[in-house]
VONU-975909 format. One line per field, with one value per residue (C-alpha): x negated, y negated, z; residue in three letters; chain. Coordinates in nm, 3 decimals. Layout:
REM residues N
east X ...
north Y ...
up Z ...
type ALA ...
mol A ...
END
This chain:
REM residues 350
east 0.767 0.526 0.399 0.262 0.050 0.194 0.021 0.046 -0.159 -0.070 -0.284 -0.155 -0.232 -0.078 0.074 0.264 0.560 0.689 0.909 0.737 0.449 0.258 0.059 -0.206 -0.497 -0.871 -0.957 -1.093 -0.832 -0.476 -0.358 -0.040 0.292 0.420 0.756 1.010 1.142 1.437 1.437 1.654 1.526 1.601 1.513 1.585 1.220 1.133 0.879 0.829 1.047 0.799 0.579 0.412 0.419 0.381 0.714 0.768 0.492 0.344 0.162 -0.101 -0.324 -0.207 -0.497 -0.350 -0.077 0.077 0.109 -0.037 -0.196 -0.552 -0.748 -1.078 -0.945 -0.840 -1.016 -1.094 -1.114 -1.191 -1.066 -0.740 -0.636 -0.519 -0.461 -0.729 -0.587 -0.959 -1.315 -1.185 -0.803 -0.609 -0.201 -0.118 0.237 0.450 0.743 0.926 1.180 1.493 1.485 1.825 1.792 2.083 2.151 2.116 2.450 2.836 2.927 2.572 2.576 2.331 2.021 1.829 1.708 1.346 1.179 0.877 0.650 0.333 0.103 -0.254 -0.349 -0.209 0.149 0.353 0.729 0.935 0.794 0.378 0.108 -0.018 -0.266 -0.582 -0.635 -0.493 -0.347 0.008 0.112 0.255 0.393 0.747 0.849 1.063 1.362 1.493 1.371 1.594 1.610 1.741 1.537 1.785 1.554 1.596 1.276 1.248 0.927 0.689 0.338 0.116 -0.175 -0.582 -0.835 -1.215 -1.247 -1.372 -1.013 -0.954 -0.615 -0.491 -0.255 -0.311 -0.232 -0.244 -0.390 -0.134 0.233 0.259 0.577 0.711 0.748 0.905 0.691 0.800 0.401 0.450 0.387 0.181 0.311 0.426 0.808 1.081 0.865 1.028 0.860 0.840 0.607 0.529 0.185 0.328 0.474 0.248 0.119 0.065 -0.215 -0.254 -0.427 -0.265 -0.395 -0.105 -0.262 -0.077 -0.211 -0.067 -0.120 -0.005 -0.103 -0.291 -0.245 0.109 0.050 0.411 0.240 0.311 0.648 0.883 0.785 1.078 1.332 1.584 1.594 1.714 1.642 1.482 1.185 1.033 1.056 0.780 0.773 0.483 0.463 0.410 0.260 0.239 0.046 0.074 -0.162 -0.183 -0.342 -0.397 -0.183 0.139 0.479 0.792 0.794 0.989 0.774 0.856 0.748 0.772 0.612 0.433 0.352 0.052 0.147 0.017 0.294 0.556 0.919 1.085 1.324 1.282 1.282 1.066 0.687 0.585 0.386 0.164 -0.049 -0.391 -0.260 -0.065 0.288 0.545 0.612 0.817 0.872 0.917 1.160 1.041 1.238 1.189 1.392 1.503 1.769 1.948 1.938 1.712 1.645 1.484 1.164 1.201 0.927 0.954 0.857 1.186 1.118 1.275 1.307 1.212 1.121 1.018 0.730 0.781 0.560 0.510 0.417 0.071 0.135 0.408 0.365 0.587 0.624 0.883 0.892 0.824 0.997 0.890 1.134 0.944 1.233 1.192 1.120 1.256 0.966 0.815 0.461 0.213 -0.103 -0.162 0.000 -0.097 0.070 -0.035 0.173 0.092 0.282 0.237 0.316 0.551 0.559 0.840
north -2.135 -2.210 -1.940 -1.876 -1.569 -1.429 -1.188 -1.108 -0.950 -0.716 -0.623 -0.275 -0.263 -0.011 -0.124 0.041 -0.130 -0.068 -0.212 -0.329 -0.121 -0.131 0.145 0.051 0.220 0.254 0.048 -0.271 -0.569 -0.523 -0.243 -0.299 -0.507 -0.714 -0.813 -0.967 -1.358 -1.573 -1.943 -2.256 -2.610 -2.959 -3.311 -3.661 -3.804 -4.180 -4.247 -4.465 -4.321 -4.127 -4.008 -3.671 -3.512 -3.157 -3.217 -2.815 -2.662 -2.342 -2.455 -2.204 -2.423 -2.583 -2.904 -3.001 -3.262 -3.107 -2.817 -2.823 -2.668 -2.593 -2.424 -2.445 -2.147 -1.945 -1.606 -1.525 -1.130 -1.109 -1.401 -1.414 -1.635 -1.530 -1.606 -1.416 -1.148 -1.015 -1.002 -0.769 -0.793 -1.102 -1.170 -1.343 -1.517 -1.435 -1.690 -1.819 -2.093 -2.331 -2.655 -2.835 -3.201 -3.415 -3.846 -3.905 -4.041 -3.921 -3.778 -3.623 -3.613 -3.330 -3.440 -3.115 -2.787 -2.706 -2.368 -2.270 -2.004 -1.914 -1.626 -1.555 -1.737 -2.063 -2.197 -2.377 -2.524 -2.531 -2.913 -2.875 -2.713 -2.680 -2.953 -2.899 -3.006 -2.697 -2.394 -2.414 -2.757 -2.730 -3.077 -3.199 -3.500 -3.813 -3.857 -4.150 -4.293 -4.143 -3.757 -3.468 -3.165 -2.859 -2.574 -2.192 -1.985 -1.635 -1.384 -1.135 -1.100 -0.886 -0.722 -0.753 -0.570 -0.583 -0.216 -0.172 -0.267 -0.037 0.032 -0.144 -0.459 -0.774 -1.151 -1.455 -1.768 -2.017 -1.982 -1.964 -2.210 -2.418 -2.803 -3.078 -3.361 -3.758 -3.845 -4.221 -4.080 -3.777 -3.538 -3.217 -3.365 -3.099 -2.783 -2.423 -2.100 -1.831 -1.574 -1.669 -1.628 -1.422 -1.129 -0.799 -0.652 -0.286 -0.165 0.236 0.360 0.612 0.885 0.810 0.659 0.558 0.461 0.318 0.357 0.179 -0.076 -0.395 -0.620 -0.639 -0.819 -0.956 -1.057 -1.341 -1.495 -1.785 -2.094 -2.277 -2.024 -2.139 -2.169 -1.793 -1.623 -1.268 -1.246 -0.914 -0.615 -0.379 -0.059 0.167 0.454 0.389 0.673 0.695 0.945 0.970 1.199 1.275 1.489 1.359 1.123 1.236 0.986 0.975 0.762 0.605 0.531 0.233 -0.091 -0.462 -0.760 -1.105 -1.390 -1.655 -2.000 -2.100 -1.856 -1.915 -2.022 -2.151 -1.849 -1.440 -1.264 -1.484 -1.467 -1.832 -1.766 -2.096 -2.225 -2.399 -2.729 -2.502 -2.533 -2.276 -2.146 -1.819 -1.611 -1.237 -1.040 -0.701 -0.407 0.007 0.286 0.495 0.729 0.652 0.262 -0.041 -0.204 -0.525 -0.603 -0.888 -1.149 -1.240 -0.896 -0.703 -0.309 -0.136 0.226 0.547 0.826 0.963 1.141 1.348 1.431 1.792 1.678 1.631 1.508 1.359 1.212 1.037 0.868 0.598 0.344 -0.042 -0.256 -0.576 -0.859 -1.157 -1.450 -1.847 -2.135 -2.350 -2.580 -2.550 -2.490 -2.335 -2.200 -1.853 -1.827 -1.611 -1.518 -1.276 -1.052 -0.815 -0.504 -0.314 0.041 -0.004 0.290 0.242
up -3.624 -3.343 -3.116 -2.787 -2.657 -2.303 -2.071 -1.687 -1.468 -1.217 -0.873 -0.692 -0.303 -0.022 0.202 0.516 0.726 1.109 1.336 1.681 1.724 1.405 1.266 1.035 0.814 0.904 0.576 0.475 0.358 0.399 0.658 0.809 0.850 1.180 1.227 1.077 1.188 1.109 1.219 1.115 1.172 1.069 1.102 0.950 0.783 0.603 0.315 0.011 -0.296 -0.510 -0.186 -0.214 0.116 0.300 0.511 0.565 0.730 0.928 1.243 1.371 1.627 1.922 1.951 2.332 2.219 1.927 1.710 1.352 1.069 1.097 0.873 1.084 1.356 1.028 0.973 0.597 0.448 0.061 -0.024 0.206 0.515 0.805 1.151 1.367 1.652 1.710 1.529 1.321 1.259 1.153 1.075 0.748 0.721 0.451 0.444 0.231 0.315 0.191 0.229 0.120 0.161 0.244 0.305 0.691 0.710 0.710 0.416 0.392 0.028 -0.092 -0.255 -0.346 -0.209 -0.244 -0.221 -0.126 0.026 0.232 0.225 0.265 -0.081 0.052 0.003 -0.231 -0.329 -0.675 -0.700 -0.613 -0.477 -0.167 0.036 0.027 0.400 0.498 0.319 0.460 0.371 0.072 -0.122 -0.176 -0.343 -0.200 -0.375 -0.117 0.174 0.415 0.386 0.639 0.574 0.674 0.650 0.687 0.686 0.679 0.664 0.831 0.915 0.712 0.895 0.729 0.882 0.837 0.825 1.215 1.361 1.665 1.806 2.104 2.245 2.097 2.077 1.896 2.071 1.972 1.863 1.503 1.429 1.162 1.156 0.937 1.002 0.884 0.811 0.898 1.275 1.176 1.481 1.477 1.423 1.444 1.548 1.619 1.731 1.481 1.654 1.965 2.134 2.468 2.208 2.181 1.890 1.952 1.700 1.615 1.315 1.153 0.935 0.649 0.315 -0.017 -0.364 -0.620 -1.008 -1.273 -1.526 -1.428 -1.728 -1.926 -2.279 -2.416 -2.753 -2.953 -2.897 -3.034 -2.798 -2.936 -2.791 -2.581 -2.224 -2.032 -2.395 -2.363 -2.585 -2.515 -2.275 -2.152 -1.975 -1.779 -1.561 -1.214 -0.993 -0.594 -0.417 -0.045 0.212 0.592 0.746 1.122 1.325 1.078 1.108 0.917 0.646 0.400 0.090 -0.146 -0.353 -0.320 -0.515 -0.466 -0.606 -0.604 -0.521 -0.868 -1.054 -0.738 -0.968 -0.712 -0.656 -0.551 -0.918 -1.155 -1.196 -1.380 -1.684 -1.703 -1.972 -1.936 -1.761 -1.547 -1.735 -1.701 -2.084 -1.974 -1.671 -1.617 -1.395 -1.257 -1.218 -1.139 -1.266 -0.985 -0.934 -1.263 -1.174 -1.249 -0.990 -0.930 -0.779 -0.567 -0.486 -0.130 0.012 0.024 -0.005 -0.279 -0.147 -0.377 -0.160 0.193 0.389 0.666 0.958 0.849 0.490 0.416 0.041 -0.145 -0.508 -0.710 -1.082 -1.180 -1.456 -1.402 -1.654 -1.742 -1.878 -2.065 -2.074 -2.238 -2.036 -2.333 -2.276 -2.617 -2.479 -2.717 -2.660 -2.450 -2.089 -1.804 -1.472 -1.139 -0.967 -0.670 -0.611 -0.288 -0.181 0.127 0.384 0.684
type UNK UNK UNK UNK UNK UNK UNK UNK UNK UNK UNK UNK UNK UNK UNK UNK UNK UNK UNK UNK UNK UNK UNK UNK UNK UNK UNK UNK UNK UNK UNK UNK UNK UNK UNK UNK UNK UNK UNK UNK UNK UNK UNK UNK UNK UNK UNK UNK UNK UNK UNK UNK UNK UNK UNK UNK UNK UNK UNK UNK UNK UNK UNK UNK UNK UNK UNK UNK UNK UNK UNK UNK UNK UNK UNK UNK UNK UNK UNK UNK UNK UNK UNK UNK UNK UNK UNK UNK UNK UNK UNK UNK UNK UNK UNK UNK UNK UNK UNK UNK UNK UNK UNK UNK UNK UNK UNK UNK UNK UNK UNK UNK UNK UNK UNK UNK UNK UNK UNK UNK UNK UNK UNK UNK UNK UNK UNK UNK UNK UNK UNK UNK UNK UNK UNK UNK UNK UNK UNK UNK UNK UNK UNK UNK UNK UNK UNK UNK UNK UNK UNK UNK UNK UNK UNK UNK UNK UNK UNK UNK UNK UNK UNK UNK UNK UNK UNK UNK UNK UNK UNK UNK UNK UNK UNK UNK UNK UNK UNK UNK UNK UNK UNK UNK UNK UNK UNK UNK UNK UNK UNK UNK UNK UNK UNK UNK UNK UNK UNK UNK UNK UNK UNK UNK UNK UNK UNK UNK UNK UNK UNK UNK UNK UNK UNK UNK UNK UNK UNK UNK UNK UNK UNK UNK UNK UNK UNK UNK UNK UNK UNK UNK UNK UNK UNK UNK UNK UNK UNK UNK UNK UNK UNK UNK UNK UNK UNK UNK UNK UNK UNK UNK UNK UNK UNK UNK UNK UNK UNK UNK UNK UNK UNK UNK UNK UNK UNK UNK UNK UNK UNK UNK UNK UNK UNK UNK UNK UNK UNK UNK UNK UNK UNK UNK UNK UNK UNK UNK UNK UNK UNK UNK UNK UNK UNK UNK UNK UNK UNK UNK UNK UNK UNK UNK UNK UNK UNK UNK UNK UNK UNK UNK UNK UNK UNK UNK UNK UNK UNK UNK UNK UNK UNK UNK UNK UNK UNK UNK UNK UNK UNK UNK UNK UNK UNK UNK UNK UNK UNK UNK UNK UNK UNK UNK UNK UNK UNK UNK UNK UNK
mol A A A A A A A A A A A A A A A A A A A A A A A A A A A A A A A A A A A A A A A A A A A A A A A A A A A A A A A A A A A A A A A A A A A A A A A A A A A A A A A A A A A A A A A A A A A A A A A A A A A A A A A A A A A A A A A A A A A A A A A A A A A A A A A A A A A A A A A A A A A A A A A A A A A A A A A A A A A A A A A A A A A A A A A A A A A A A A A A A A A A A A A A A A A A A A A A A A A A A A A A A A A A A A A A A A A A A A A A A A A A A A A A A A A A A A A A A A A A A A A A A A A A A A A A A A A A A A A A A A A A A A A A A A A A A A A A A A A A A A A A A A A A A A A A A A A A A A A A A A A A A A A A A A A A A A A A A A A A A A A A A A A A A A A A A A A A A A A A A A A A A A A A A A A A A A
END
């Protein structure tokens, strides 16, 4: 029986989220969250069968003629790419999209569905990774000469700071949008605004801080590489502790967790984290859960918050301990060797 060694690395961060006016931490790195956005878009593209293009992209720059994904005007903090709103603050898109591709003529026969996502590490689809030319241009296949793309995109913006951020009202320099491109003309194609540059971003520094403590690596051990797809191979539980405190600028907030996945481990849905071998082939996948009030709650990978508690403005501290569970499933690919993946767990305050 062939075997495979499987493991997953976890990154824990702290993340507040509020509705319109954004309260952020006075620290470096991930300090807050801004907004929630959802749009649809539709366009027919033409290319040779077998071509690979980033049909669905995010745009962050207007070059005087059309909107485009333009990395030189972006900002980088600790390896994360975002869109600057000041010298010390940037917005990092966290969006997912579904592209239901059909034939362009009646009866509009469905061809396939491509899913993808954008975050500060880059972007990817369930088919390919992103274009090195810009981090928000993930590749898709071309199964037929003409494709009608029916796109739904949703998400939010993370706020990253250098540690020197200040309270104030900020704006994007250019609209943040999404386009469906026909790469024969290289223009923006069908373009819609996600976040308008006229929308104010009101930043206030808050005194609320939280930290999450849990195991940063889950080792599933040696498993059967020949197991059928969807077979549950192992289940591992680990404790998780969340500690929050506030002594100035105190607020009422719900406390919870969310998860995110790097593009290379994206499975194409909101529940599974791929574990890849050295050749980046998926050998298995992992589902995440948290035990709360007698229930086993799934942790989605599209930043959906799992609410676990609350802190009141008149409270200085709150502590909670929960159990995280990781279920390992086979991909049925027959891959041997070592496979690894990575997921980011965040404390959410809303």
